[in-house]
NULOPA-454245 format. One record per residue (C-alpha): residue in one letter; x, y, z. Coordinates in nm, 4 decimals. Each point is the difference from the previous one (the first is absolute). Example, Ala and Ser with C-alpha at 12.3 -4.5 7.8 and 13.67 -1.06 7.14 Angstrom:
BEGIN
<rest:A&east:1.2300&north:-0.4500&up:0.7800>
<rest:S&east:0.1370&north:0.3440&up:-0.0660>
***
This chain:
BEGIN
<rest:M&east:0.0000&north:0.0000&up:0.0000>
<rest:K&east:0.1267&north:0.3458&up:-0.0864>
<rest:N&east:0.0981&north:0.2181&up:0.2991>
<rest:I&east:-0.2415&north:0.2961&up:-0.0104>
<rest:L&east:0.1631&north:0.1991&up:0.2854>
<rest:T&east:0.2307&north:0.2850&up:-0.0887>
<rest:P&east:0.3405&north:0.0173&up:0.1736>
<rest:A&east:-0.1346&north:0.2685&up:0.2316>
<rest:G&east:-0.3004&north:-0.2151&up:0.0816>
<rest:R&east:0.2140&north:-0.3001&up:0.0765>
<rest:A&east:0.2153&north:0.2092&up:0.2353>
<rest:S&east:-0.3106&north:0.1285&up:0.1769>
<rest:V&east:-0.1349&north:-0.3503&up:0.0536>
<rest:L&east:0.3373&north:-0.1183&up:0.1296>
<rest:S&east:0.0178&north:0.2936&up:0.2455>
<rest:L&east:-0.3471&north:-0.0729&up:0.1332>
<rest:F&east:0.0933&north:-0.3666&up:0.0460>
<rest:I&east:0.3134&north:0.0846&up:0.2002>
<rest:L&east:-0.1898&north:0.2578&up:0.2076>
<rest:G&east:-0.2628&north:-0.2587&up:0.0833>
<rest:I&east:0.2671&north:-0.2389&up:0.1269>
<rest:L&east:0.1531&north:0.2670&up:0.2214>
<rest:I&east:-0.3305&north:0.1064&up:0.1480>
<rest:S&east:-0.1069&north:-0.3519&up:0.0873>
<rest:G&east:0.3339&north:-0.0774&up:0.1637>
<rest:Y&east:0.0294&north:-0.3083&up:-0.2144>
<rest:Q&east:0.3046&north:-0.2127&up:0.0731>
<rest:T&east:0.1069&north:-0.3268&up:-0.1505>
<rest:A&east:0.1346&north:-0.2411&up:0.2495>
<rest:R&east:-0.0518&north:-0.3526&up:-0.1170>
<rest:A&east:0.1417&north:-0.2304&up:0.2554>
<rest:E&east:0.2242&north:-0.2865&up:-0.0750>
<rest:T&east:0.1974&north:-0.1266&up:0.2912>
<rest:H&east:0.4274&north:-1.5354&up:0.7789>
<rest:R&east:-0.0519&north:-0.1638&up:0.1847>
<rest:A&east:-0.0341&north:-0.2860&up:-0.2490>
<rest:P&east:0.1494&north:0.0050&up:-0.3521>
<rest:V&east:-0.2417&north:0.1110&up:-0.2708>
<rest:R&east:-0.1322&north:-0.2921&up:-0.2014>
<rest:V&east:-0.1403&north:0.0162&up:-0.3515>
<rest:E&east:-0.3674&north:-0.0857&up:0.0282>
<rest:S&east:-0.0963&north:0.0279&up:-0.3619>
<rest:N&east:0.1571&north:0.0120&up:-0.3449>
<rest:R&east:-0.2085&north:0.3064&up:-0.0771>
<rest:P&east:0.1758&north:0.3362&up:0.0382>
<rest:A&east:-0.1209&north:0.2101&up:0.2911>
<rest:A&east:-0.2308&north:0.2885&up:-0.0735>
<rest:K&east:0.1782&north:0.3332&up:-0.0242>
<rest:L&east:-0.0706&north:0.3255&up:0.1756>
<rest:D&east:0.0582&north:0.3292&up:-0.1738>
<rest:I&east:0.3513&north:0.1221&up:0.0775>
<rest:P&east:0.0253&north:0.3693&up:0.0910>
<rest:A&east:0.2205&north:0.2189&up:-0.2135>
<rest:K&east:0.3429&north:0.0714&up:0.1427>
<rest:E&east:-0.0885&north:0.3567&up:0.0881>
<rest:D&east:-0.3041&north:-0.1037&up:0.2048>
<rest:T&east:0.0408&north:0.0066&up:0.3775>
<rest:L&east:-0.2129&north:-0.0943&up:0.2961>
<rest:P&east:-0.1930&north:0.2717&up:0.1830>
<rest:A&east:0.1961&north:0.1305&up:0.2976>
<rest:S&east:-0.1366&north:-0.0278&up:0.3512>
<rest:A&east:-0.1298&north:0.3337&up:0.1197>
<rest:S&east:0.1109&north:-0.0743&up:0.3566>
<rest:G&east:0.3643&north:-0.0772&up:-0.0855>
<rest:P&east:0.1728&north:-0.3371&up:0.0192>
<rest:L&east:-0.1824&north:-0.2757&up:0.1870>
<rest:A&east:0.3302&north:-0.1414&up:0.1206>
<rest:P&east:0.2359&north:0.2854&up:0.0909>
<rest:A&east:0.1977&north:-0.2574&up:0.2007>
<rest:P&east:0.0092&north:-0.3789&up:-0.0410>
<rest:P&east:-0.3342&north:-0.1485&up:0.1143>
<rest:M&east:0.0051&north:-0.2251&up:0.3066>
<rest:G&east:-0.2374&north:-0.2744&up:0.1063>
<rest:W&east:-0.0696&north:-0.3721&up:0.0103>
<rest:N&east:-0.0866&north:-0.2537&up:-0.2709>
<rest:S&east:-0.1586&north:-0.3391&up:0.0640>
<rest:W&east:0.1779&north:-0.2075&up:-0.2657>
<rest:N&east:0.3411&north:-0.0902&up:0.1431>
<rest:W&east:-0.1434&north:-0.1473&up:0.3197>
<rest:F&east:-0.3568&north:-0.1090&up:-0.0755>
<rest:G&east:0.0096&north:-0.0650&up:-0.3764>
<rest:K&east:-0.3290&north:-0.0498&up:-0.1807>
<rest:K&east:-0.1698&north:-0.2736&up:0.2019>
<rest:N&east:0.0653&north:0.1143&up:0.3559>
<rest:I&east:-0.1304&north:0.3552&up:-0.0210>
<rest:N&east:-0.3538&north:0.0945&up:0.1054>
<rest:E&east:-0.1862&north:0.2942&up:0.1468>
<rest:K&east:0.0496&north:-0.1187&up:0.3593>
<rest:V&east:0.3780&north:-0.0098&up:-0.0482>
<rest:V&east:-0.0025&north:0.3427&up:-0.1646>
<rest:R&east:-0.1904&north:0.1529&up:0.2921>
<rest:E&east:0.2409&north:-0.1585&up:0.2465>
<rest:V&east:0.2957&north:0.1324&up:-0.1985>
<rest:I&east:-0.1512&north:0.3491&up:-0.0039>
<rest:D&east:-0.0416&north:-0.0149&up:0.3767>
<rest:A&east:0.3594&north:-0.1220&up:0.0439>
<rest:I&east:0.1406&north:0.2728&up:-0.2251>
<rest:V&east:-0.1559&north:0.2579&up:0.2298>
<rest:K&east:0.0762&north:-0.1802&up:0.3278>
<rest:E&east:0.3667&north:-0.0734&up:-0.0789>
<rest:G&east:0.0815&north:0.3550&up:-0.1078>
<rest:L&east:0.0391&north:-0.0738&up:-0.3712>
<rest:R&east:-0.2603&north:0.2560&up:-0.1029>
<rest:D&east:0.1658&north:0.2735&up:0.2019>
<rest:A&east:0.3389&north:-0.0947&up:-0.1470>
<rest:G&east:-0.1379&north:0.0697&up:-0.3499>
<rest:Y&east:-0.1375&north:-0.3358&up:-0.1181>
<rest:R&east:-0.3367&north:0.1324&up:-0.1142>
<rest:Y&east:-0.1074&north:-0.2140&up:-0.2985>
<rest:V&east:-0.1639&north:-0.3399&up:0.0555>
<rest:I&east:0.0035&north:-0.1950&up:-0.3276>
<rest:V&east:-0.1910&north:-0.3218&up:-0.0582>
<rest:D&east:0.1786&north:-0.1826&up:-0.2801>
<rest:G&east:-0.1284&north:-0.3133&up:-0.1763>
<rest:G&east:-0.2817&north:-0.1984&up:0.1578>
<rest:W&east:-0.2677&north:0.2648&up:0.0500>
<rest:R&east:-0.1758&north:-0.0455&up:-0.3356>
<rest:D&east:-0.2574&north:-0.2493&up:-0.1145>
<rest:T&east:0.0979&north:-0.2185&up:-0.2977>
<rest:V&east:-0.2301&north:0.1738&up:-0.2502>
<rest:L&east:-0.1155&north:0.3516&up:-0.0798>
<rest:D&east:-0.3575&north:0.1183&up:0.0308>
<rest:A&east:-0.2242&north:0.0576&up:-0.3013>
<rest:N&east:0.1338&north:0.3544&up:-0.0456>
<rest:G&east:0.3667&north:-0.0929&up:0.0184>
<rest:G&east:0.0257&north:0.1045&up:0.3630>
<rest:L&east:0.2071&north:-0.1715&up:0.2667>
<rest:R&east:-0.1660&north:-0.2103&up:0.2695>
<rest:P&east:0.1499&north:-0.0627&up:0.3435>
<rest:N&east:0.0574&north:-0.3649&up:0.0842>
<rest:P&east:-0.3229&north:-0.0996&up:0.1756>
<rest:I&east:0.1748&north:-0.2384&up:0.2399>
<rest:R&east:0.3052&north:0.2015&up:0.0986>
<rest:F&east:-0.1554&north:0.3477&up:-0.0219>
<rest:P&east:-0.3756&north:-0.0463&up:0.0620>
<rest:H&east:-0.0540&north:0.3589&up:0.1146>
<rest:G&east:0.1625&north:0.1534&up:-0.3055>
<rest:I&east:0.2865&north:0.2408&up:-0.0486>
<rest:K&east:-0.1561&north:0.3314&up:0.0946>
<rest:A&east:-0.0498&north:-0.1174&up:0.3577>
<rest:L&east:0.3719&north:-0.0756&up:0.0274>
<rest:A&east:0.1004&north:0.3302&up:-0.1572>
<rest:D&east:-0.2287&north:0.1824&up:0.2430>
<rest:Y&east:0.1547&north:-0.1929&up:0.2908>
<rest:A&east:0.3517&north:0.0960&up:-0.1112>
<rest:H&east:-0.0978&north:0.3647&up:-0.0454>
<rest:A&east:-0.1569&north:0.0109&up:0.3460>
<rest:K&east:0.3365&north:-0.1133&up:0.1396>
<rest:G&east:0.1907&north:0.2751&up:-0.1800>
<rest:L&east:0.1262&north:-0.2274&up:-0.2768>
<rest:K&east:-0.0370&north:-0.0196&up:-0.3763>
<rest:F&east:-0.1206&north:-0.3065&up:-0.1879>
<rest:G&east:0.1038&north:-0.1587&up:-0.3290>
<rest:L&east:-0.0568&north:-0.3002&up:-0.2225>
<rest:H&east:0.1835&north:-0.2177&up:-0.2499>
<rest:T&east:-0.1616&north:-0.0308&up:-0.3427>
<rest:V&east:0.0971&north:-0.0970&up:-0.3543>
<rest:P&east:-0.0271&north:0.1905&up:-0.3304>
<rest:G&east:0.0039&north:-0.2925&up:-0.2438>
<rest:T&east:-0.2540&north:-0.2745&up:-0.0619>
<rest:R&east:0.0897&north:-0.2315&up:0.2911>
<rest:D&east:0.1658&north:0.0214&up:0.3378>
<rest:C&east:0.3300&north:-0.1752&up:0.0714>
<rest:G&east:-0.1866&north:-0.3160&up:0.1022>
<rest:G&east:-0.1986&north:-0.0115&up:-0.3248>
<rest:D&east:-0.3395&north:0.1282&up:0.1204>
<rest:K&east:-0.1864&north:0.2157&up:-0.2528>
<rest:V&east:-0.0177&north:0.3101&up:0.2197>
<rest:G&east:0.2198&north:0.2387&up:-0.1989>
<rest:G&east:-0.0843&north:0.3628&up:-0.0586>
<rest:Y&east:0.0646&north:-0.0036&up:-0.3754>
<rest:G&east:-0.2972&north:0.1691&up:-0.1625>
<rest:H&east:-0.1596&north:0.0681&up:0.3417>
<rest:E&east:0.2389&north:0.2666&up:0.1280>
<rest:A&east:-0.2575&north:0.2734&up:0.0562>
<rest:V&east:-0.2360&north:-0.2336&up:0.1860>
<rest:Q&east:0.2667&north:-0.1362&up:0.2315>
<rest:I&east:0.1637&north:0.3353&up:0.0744>
<rest:Q&east:-0.3397&north:0.1412&up:0.0899>
<rest:Q&east:-0.0460&north:-0.2926&up:0.2371>
<rest:F&east:0.3298&north:0.0810&up:0.1694>
<rest:A&east:-0.1005&north:0.3645&up:0.0372>
<rest:D&east:-0.3408&north:-0.0958&up:0.1412>
<rest:W&east:0.1601&north:-0.2415&up:0.2484>
<rest:G&east:0.2379&north:0.2682&up:0.1269>
<rest:I&east:0.3195&north:-0.1555&up:-0.1348>
<rest:D&east:0.3185&north:0.2057&up:0.0392>
<rest:F&east:0.2541&north:-0.2231&up:-0.1743>
<rest:I&east:-0.0139&north:-0.2309&up:-0.3038>
<rest:K&east:0.2688&north:-0.2593&up:-0.0601>
<rest:L&east:-0.0404&north:-0.0735&up:-0.3699>
<rest:D&east:0.1671&north:-0.3357&up:-0.0630>
<rest:K&east:0.0789&north:-0.0879&up:-0.3628>
<rest:C&east:-0.0836&north:-0.3724&up:0.0296>
<rest:R&east:-0.1577&north:-0.1473&up:-0.3139>
<rest:M&east:-0.1371&north:0.1250&up:-0.3297>
<rest:Q&east:-0.1759&north:-0.2170&up:-0.2570>
<rest:G&east:0.2406&north:-0.0408&up:-0.2879>
<rest:N&east:0.2818&north:0.1289&up:0.2212>
<rest:W&east:0.1083&north:0.3597&up:0.0613>
<rest:D&east:0.2051&north:0.2109&up:-0.2361>
<rest:E&east:0.1809&north:0.3087&up:0.1237>
<rest:A&east:-0.2098&north:0.2577&up:-0.1861>
<rest:Q&east:-0.3217&north:-0.1539&up:0.1269>
<rest:L&east:0.1333&north:-0.0239&up:0.3553>
<rest:K&east:0.0858&north:0.3699&up:-0.0017>
<rest:A&east:-0.3382&north:0.0923&up:-0.1447>
<rest:V&east:-0.1892&north:-0.2004&up:0.2620>
<rest:Y&east:0.1921&north:0.1439&up:0.2962>
<rest:F&east:-0.0416&north:0.3537&up:-0.1346>
<rest:K&east:-0.3710&north:-0.0606&up:-0.0419>
<rest:W&east:-0.0270&north:-0.1002&up:0.3656>
<rest:A&east:0.2105&north:0.2970&up:0.1065>
<rest:G&east:-0.2137&north:0.2454&up:-0.1941>
<rest:L&east:-0.3292&north:-0.1379&up:0.1284>
<rest:I&east:0.1280&north:-0.0028&up:0.3587>
<rest:R&east:0.0987&north:0.3650&up:-0.0264>
<rest:K&east:-0.3428&north:0.0864&up:-0.1351>
<rest:S&east:-0.1869&north:-0.2056&up:0.2611>
<rest:G&east:-0.0300&north:0.2777&up:0.2553>
<rest:R&east:0.1865&north:-0.2012&up:0.2638>
<rest:D&east:0.3706&north:-0.0005&up:0.0808>
<rest:M&east:0.1263&north:-0.3535&up:-0.0526>
<rest:V&east:0.3677&north:-0.0914&up:-0.0153>
<rest:L&east:0.0751&north:-0.2127&up:-0.3067>
<rest:S&east:0.2641&north:-0.2640&up:0.0688>
<rest:I&east:0.1190&north:-0.1543&up:-0.3268>
<rest:S&east:0.0955&north:-0.3647&up:0.0361>
<rest:A&east:0.1373&north:-0.1139&up:-0.3351>
<rest:Y&east:0.3241&north:-0.1597&up:0.1260>
<rest:K&east:0.2578&north:0.2384&up:-0.1464>
<rest:F&east:0.0583&north:0.3721&up:-0.0434>
<rest:R&east:-0.1203&north:0.1700&up:-0.3177>
<rest:D&east:0.0726&north:0.3618&up:-0.0851>
<rest:W&east:-0.3712&north:0.0889&up:-0.0033>
<rest:N&east:-0.0613&north:-0.1203&up:0.3563>
<rest:P&east:0.0686&north:0.3374&up:0.1676>
<rest:E&east:-0.2656&north:0.1687&up:-0.2134>
<rest:A&east:-0.2658&north:-0.2636&up:0.0561>
<rest:G&east:0.0319&north:-0.0910&up:0.3678>
<rest:Q&east:0.1229&north:0.1145&up:0.3375>
<rest:M&east:0.2118&north:-0.3128&up:0.0485>
<rest:S&east:0.0908&north:-0.3002&up:-0.2104>
<rest:R&east:0.1602&north:-0.3358&up:0.0465>
<rest:T&east:0.3456&north:-0.0236&up:-0.1535>
<rest:T&east:0.0454&north:-0.3718&up:0.0630>
<rest:P&east:-0.1705&north:-0.3394&up:0.0066>
<rest:D&east:-0.1317&north:-0.1216&up:0.3372>
<rest:I&east:0.2240&north:-0.0208&up:0.3033>
<rest:R&east:0.0308&north:-0.3322&up:0.1825>
<rest:A&east:-0.2261&north:0.0038&up:0.3056>
<rest:K&east:-0.1913&north:-0.2265&up:0.2378>
<rest:C&east:-0.2728&north:-0.0622&up:-0.2594>
<rest:N&east:0.2367&north:-0.1286&up:-0.2689>
<rest:G&east:0.2657&north:-0.2040&up:0.1793>
<rest:G&east:0.1562&north:0.2425&up:0.2453>
<rest:A&east:0.2199&north:0.3066&up:-0.0256>
<rest:V&east:0.3723&north:-0.0241&up:-0.0802>
<rest:F&east:0.2643&north:0.2711&up:0.0153>
<rest:E&east:0.2026&north:-0.1398&up:-0.2901>
<rest:N&east:-0.1209&north:-0.2222&up:-0.2821>
<rest:P&east:0.1339&north:-0.3515&up:0.0733>
<rest:H&east:-0.0030&north:-0.0814&up:-0.3715>
<rest:D&east:0.1593&north:0.1530&up:-0.3052>
<rest:G&east:-0.2183&north:0.2239&up:-0.2102>
<rest:R&east:-0.3040&north:0.2080&up:0.0905>
<rest:K&east:-0.3051&north:-0.2202&up:-0.0024>
<rest:A&east:-0.2967&north:0.1550&up:0.1793>
<rest:P&east:-0.0741&north:0.0282&up:0.2837>
<rest:L&east:0.3241&north:0.1801&up:0.0791>
<rest:S&east:0.2317&north:0.0592&up:0.2945>
<rest:V&east:0.0275&north:0.3283&up:0.1894>
<rest:M&east:0.3268&north:0.0862&up:-0.1736>
<rest:D&east:-0.1204&north:-0.0927&up:-0.3503>
<rest:I&east:-0.2968&north:0.2303&up:0.0551>
<rest:A&east:0.2164&north:0.2848&up:0.1335>
<rest:E&east:0.2393&north:-0.0176&up:-0.2951>
<rest:M&east:-0.2842&north:0.0105&up:-0.2530>
<rest:N&east:-0.1832&north:0.2825&up:0.1739>
<rest:S&east:0.3165&north:0.2100&up:0.0123>
<rest:L&east:0.0177&north:0.0105&up:-0.3810>
<rest:S&east:-0.2831&north:0.2542&up:-0.0297>
<rest:A&east:0.1000&north:0.2173&up:0.2963>
<rest:Q&east:0.0215&north:0.3186&up:-0.2065>
<rest:Y&east:-0.3757&north:-0.0045&up:-0.0680>
<rest:A&east:-0.1100&north:0.0139&up:0.3652>
<rest:R&east:-0.1397&north:0.3359&up:0.1130>
<rest:P&east:-0.2867&north:0.1463&up:0.2033>
<rest:G&east:-0.3097&north:-0.1431&up:-0.1670>
<rest:Y&east:0.1663&north:-0.3166&up:-0.1324>
<rest:W&east:0.2004&north:-0.2734&up:0.1788>
<rest:N&east:0.1596&north:-0.3247&up:-0.1158>
<rest:D&east:-0.1461&north:-0.3014&up:0.1807>
<rest:P&east:0.2306&north:-0.2970&up:0.0775>
<rest:D&east:-0.2977&north:-0.2001&up:0.1354>
<rest:M&east:-0.1227&north:-0.0452&up:0.3555>
<rest:L&east:0.2244&north:-0.0438&up:0.3007>
<rest:V&east:0.0729&north:-0.3483&up:0.1336>
<rest:T&east:0.0656&north:0.0743&up:0.3670>
<rest:G&east:-0.1239&north:-0.2273&up:0.2770>
<rest:D&east:0.0066&north:-0.3781&up:0.0006>
<rest:Q&east:0.0400&north:-0.0471&up:-0.3757>
<rest:G&east:0.3520&north:-0.1431&up:-0.0253>
<rest:L&east:0.2434&north:0.2891&up:0.0557>
<rest:T&east:0.2274&north:0.0247&up:0.3031>
<rest:P&east:-0.0245&north:0.3146&up:0.2158>
<rest:G&east:0.3174&north:0.1361&up:-0.1610>
<rest:E&east:-0.1367&north:-0.0660&up:-0.3482>
<rest:Q&east:-0.3275&north:0.1698&up:0.0922>
<rest:R&east:0.1813&north:0.3119&up:0.1197>
<rest:A&east:0.2054&north:0.0148&up:-0.3206>
<rest:H&east:-0.3137&north:-0.0635&up:-0.2093>
<rest:F&east:-0.1948&north:0.2810&up:0.1679>
<rest:A&east:0.2995&north:0.2360&up:-0.0267>
<rest:L&east:0.0291&north:-0.0714&up:-0.3735>
<rest:W&east:-0.3689&north:0.0767&up:-0.0580>
<rest:C&east:0.0344&north:0.3254&up:0.1964>
<rest:I&east:0.3123&north:0.1094&up:-0.1892>
<rest:M&east:-0.1799&north:-0.0779&up:-0.3278>
<rest:S&east:-0.2937&north:0.2235&up:0.1006>
<rest:A&east:-0.2227&north:-0.3033&up:-0.0518>
<rest:P&east:-0.3688&north:-0.0040&up:0.0851>
<rest:L&east:0.0074&north:-0.1764&up:0.3378>
<rest:F&east:-0.2731&north:-0.2627&up:-0.0127>
<rest:L&east:0.0238&north:-0.2586&up:0.2718>
<rest:G&east:-0.0647&north:-0.3563&up:-0.1103>
<rest:N&east:-0.0096&north:-0.1377&up:0.3527>
<rest:D&east:-0.2551&north:-0.1016&up:0.2632>
<rest:P&east:-0.0584&north:0.3171&up:0.2040>
<rest:I&east:-0.2077&north:-0.1996&up:0.2484>
<rest:H&east:0.3054&north:-0.2029&up:0.1085>
<rest:M&east:0.3227&north:0.2031&up:-0.0133>
<rest:S&east:0.3124&north:-0.0662&up:0.2045>
<rest:P&east:0.1766&north:0.2816&up:0.1861>
<rest:E&east:0.2913&north:-0.0469&up:-0.2426>
<rest:E&east:-0.2201&north:0.0586&up:-0.3041>
<rest:K&east:-0.1695&north:0.3035&up:0.1548>
<rest:S&east:0.3383&north:0.1526&up:0.0832>
<rest:I&east:0.0802&north:-0.0090&up:-0.3724>
<rest:I&east:-0.3207&north:0.1098&up:-0.1688>
<rest:L&east:-0.0899&north:0.2633&up:0.2617>
<rest:N&east:0.3447&north:0.1604&up:0.0089>
<rest:K&east:-0.0650&north:0.3719&up:-0.0465>
<rest:A&east:0.3419&north:0.0853&up:-0.1403>
<rest:S&east:-0.0277&north:-0.2732&up:-0.2665>
<rest:I&east:-0.3463&north:0.1151&up:-0.1041>
<rest:A&east:0.1249&north:0.3610&up:-0.0165>
<rest:V&east:0.2669&north:-0.1110&up:-0.2483>
<rest:D&east:-0.2623&north:-0.1702&up:-0.2155>
<rest:Q&east:-0.2381&north:0.2950&up:0.0102>
<rest:D&east:0.2640&north:0.2584&up:-0.0917>
<rest:P&east:-0.0922&north:0.0780&up:-0.3639>
<rest:T&east:0.3398&north:0.1330&up:-0.1071>
<rest:E&east:0.0810&north:-0.3005&up:-0.2182>
<rest:Q&east:-0.0063&north:-0.3769&up:-0.0274>
<rest:G&east:0.3263&north:-0.1284&up:0.1416>
<rest:K&east:0.2001&north:-0.2693&up:-0.1773>
<rest:R&east:0.3036&north:-0.2221&up:0.0138>
<rest:V&east:0.3141&north:0.2133&up:-0.0359>
<rest:K&east:0.2846&north:-0.2481&up:0.0541>
<rest:V&east:0.0654&north:-0.3745&up:-0.0246>
<rest:T&east:0.3147&north:-0.1656&up:0.1360>
<rest:G&east:-0.0172&north:-0.3779&up:-0.0106>
<rest:D&east:-0.2862&north:-0.1081&up:0.2267>
<rest:T&east:-0.0379&north:0.3463&up:0.1536>
<rest:E&east:-0.2039&north:0.2944&up:-0.1221>
<rest:I&east:-0.0804&north:0.3582&up:0.0902>
<rest:W&east:-0.3464&north:0.1412&up:-0.0615>
<rest:A&east:-0.0694&north:0.3694&up:0.0548>
<rest:K&east:-0.2770&north:0.2606&up:-0.0231>
<rest:K&east:0.0266&north:0.3772&up:0.0083>
<rest:L&east:-0.2252&north:0.1607&up:0.2603>
<rest:K&east:-0.1207&north:0.3515&up:0.0642>
<rest:G&east:0.2495&north:0.2484&up:0.1407>
<rest:G&east:0.3028&north:-0.1635&up:-0.1612>
<rest:K&east:-0.0263&north:-0.3107&up:0.2184>
<rest:A&east:0.0168&north:-0.3606&up:-0.1185>
<rest:A&east:-0.1211&north:-0.3475&up:0.0909>
<rest:I&east:0.2471&north:-0.2837&up:-0.0503>
<rest:L&east:-0.0142&north:-0.3793&up:0.0183>
<rest:L&east:0.3264&north:-0.1911&up:0.0385>
<rest:L&east:-0.1032&north:-0.3454&up:-0.1223>
<rest:N&east:0.1622&north:-0.3449&up:0.0149>
<rest:R&east:-0.1544&north:-0.2530&up:-0.2395>
<rest:N&east:0.2318&north:-0.2838&up:0.1037>
<rest:S&east:-0.2021&north:-0.2721&up:0.1699>
<rest:S&east:0.2669&north:-0.1290&up:0.2383>
<rest:E&east:0.2795&north:0.2526&up:0.0598>
<rest:S&east:0.0131&north:0.3468&up:0.1527>
<rest:K&east:0.1531&north:0.2610&up:-0.2304>
<rest:P&east:0.1414&north:0.3518&up:0.0470>
<rest:V&east:-0.1788&north:0.2706&up:-0.1968>
<rest:T&east:0.1510&north:0.3445&up:-0.0531>
<rest:L&east:-0.1885&north:0.3084&up:-0.1147>
<rest:K&east:0.2060&north:0.2895&up:-0.1319>
<rest:F&east:-0.2090&north:0.3114&up:0.0543>
<rest:R&east:0.1083&north:0.1616&up:-0.3251>
<rest:D&east:-0.1452&north:-0.2966&up:-0.1942>
<rest:I&east:-0.3520&north:0.1173&up:0.0857>
<rest:G&east:0.0619&north:0.3732&up:-0.0006>
<rest:L&east:0.0382&north:0.0499&up:0.3752>
<rest:P&east:0.2468&north:0.2446&up:0.1605>
<rest:E&east:0.3327&north:-0.1197&up:0.1397>
<rest:K&east:-0.1200&north:-0.0019&up:0.3617>
<rest:V&east:-0.3355&north:-0.1604&up:0.0773>
<rest:K&east:-0.2012&north:-0.0839&up:0.3114>
<rest:V&east:-0.1601&north:-0.3424&up:-0.0216>
<rest:K&east:-0.2881&north:-0.1664&up:0.1862>
<rest:E&east:-0.1350&north:-0.3558&up:-0.0019>
<rest:V&east:-0.3612&north:-0.0113&up:-0.1177>
<rest:Y&east:-0.1422&north:-0.3001&up:0.1860>
<rest:S&east:0.1696&north:0.0568&up:0.3367>
<rest:G&east:0.0084&north:0.3788&up:-0.0187>
<rest:K&east:0.3600&north:-0.0147&up:0.1231>
<rest:D&east:0.2175&north:0.3028&up:-0.0796>
<rest:L&east:0.3258&north:-0.1342&up:-0.1445>
<rest:G&east:0.1740&north:0.3387&up:0.0003>
<rest:A&east:0.1915&north:0.1879&up:-0.2696>
<rest:F&east:0.2128&north:-0.1682&up:-0.2656>
<rest:T&east:0.2526&north:0.1475&up:-0.2407>
<rest:G&east:0.0204&north:-0.1266&up:-0.3572>
<rest:N&east:-0.1630&north:-0.3391&up:0.0498>
<rest:I&east:-0.1640&north:-0.2462&up:0.2329>
<rest:T&east:0.0728&north:-0.3750&up:0.0209>
<rest:R&east:-0.2082&north:-0.2606&up:0.1797>
<rest:E&east:0.0057&north:-0.3798&up:0.0226>
<rest:I&east:-0.3359&north:-0.1286&up:-0.1249>
<rest:K&east:-0.1382&north:-0.3419&up:0.0930>
<rest:P&east:-0.1140&north:-0.2498&up:-0.2696>
<rest:H&east:-0.3227&north:0.0897&up:-0.1822>
<rest:S&east:-0.0271&north:0.3161&up:0.2013>
<rest:G&east:0.0522&north:0.3735&up:-0.0239>
<rest:L&east:0.0674&north:0.3145&up:0.1983>
<rest:F&east:-0.2594&north:0.2715&up:-0.0646>
<rest:L&east:0.1421&north:0.3502&up:0.0549>
<rest:V&east:-0.1014&north:0.3648&up:-0.0382>
<rest:T&east:0.2269&north:0.3011&up:-0.0076>
<rest:E&east:-0.0646&north:0.3102&up:0.2061>
***
């Protein structure tokens, strides 16, 4: 058809179109975003979501970052797994978190991982609580947590099936399920990759996580999005407030925690040190609003010695990790409480200056360090040898400290005095010395 508009007419129409966009405030923001290995369930390719253009971004939160410091809380998976969690246990855990001082120490999020869902969706694609384990529903638990001064979260999956194979995925039902979470009063969503019919591809995975992120931000309720897709991807900081950088850690629910992998290679679930090494690789991306997640803590009676637990907790704090306990808060030993309630350790973790990392390796010994506010630093002198004590020397200049430094032990609070140039300490096997400078 012949264009009947003159050049001036076309320009006028174009101007009116642009003006209309500006007046309406129109913005384009199309959202894209292991436990068990993903299995191919069909030879058919998975359906595709539209992928946002590169210049598209998610809408920013009007209230600022949801996670200005690494979130802290408790997650049910490491201790209770899928079959041993129920609403009675969750209520008892909530009570224990308050009674034992965990809430007041900063552990505010209570996350129910796998086991809370029914095995099928409802007719509208909505999630249904397991009628046996959670007969009173999820909102009642969220209300109970809120009444105790805590926040409440859930594990869910964005594909077609959960990690156990049940058809309860959010794929194609995102808006319905996110509205459910908002209506229930959920504050935290752990979005676990799990399974997709036809298997995931990277473009689709990004699109699905961005879709969840966009809908959450438009839901009218602040909900932390925890991405659990088993490795770091460069789009994670835009989509979520925290994201897993590793496969699962070894814990009580999957054979018991270990400090070092007893076998060659990195077959999931992984040791504390395998996890720490992997998480350290993306340290430069951590910042207020986004934190790398090396998986839940494995303190308590899960397989680690007291020395290994102290080193494990110190590593997570130096890495500015989200501190999510994977223990049984109802039954904690004095030794465990002395670790996870240590105020100086938690202060290191919550300092948002940077994610600390490994700065030196000498044989079986390592030095991990994190810059803190005011020019201070947190340091872990670590011995990975399983049978022999080893000397570890930190030269202050190696981490940008002045020649003369005052040093304090974190766990004991003991003032070690001033040192010039370096500090050397003998470290026991599978143990560390957690220090801060003053």
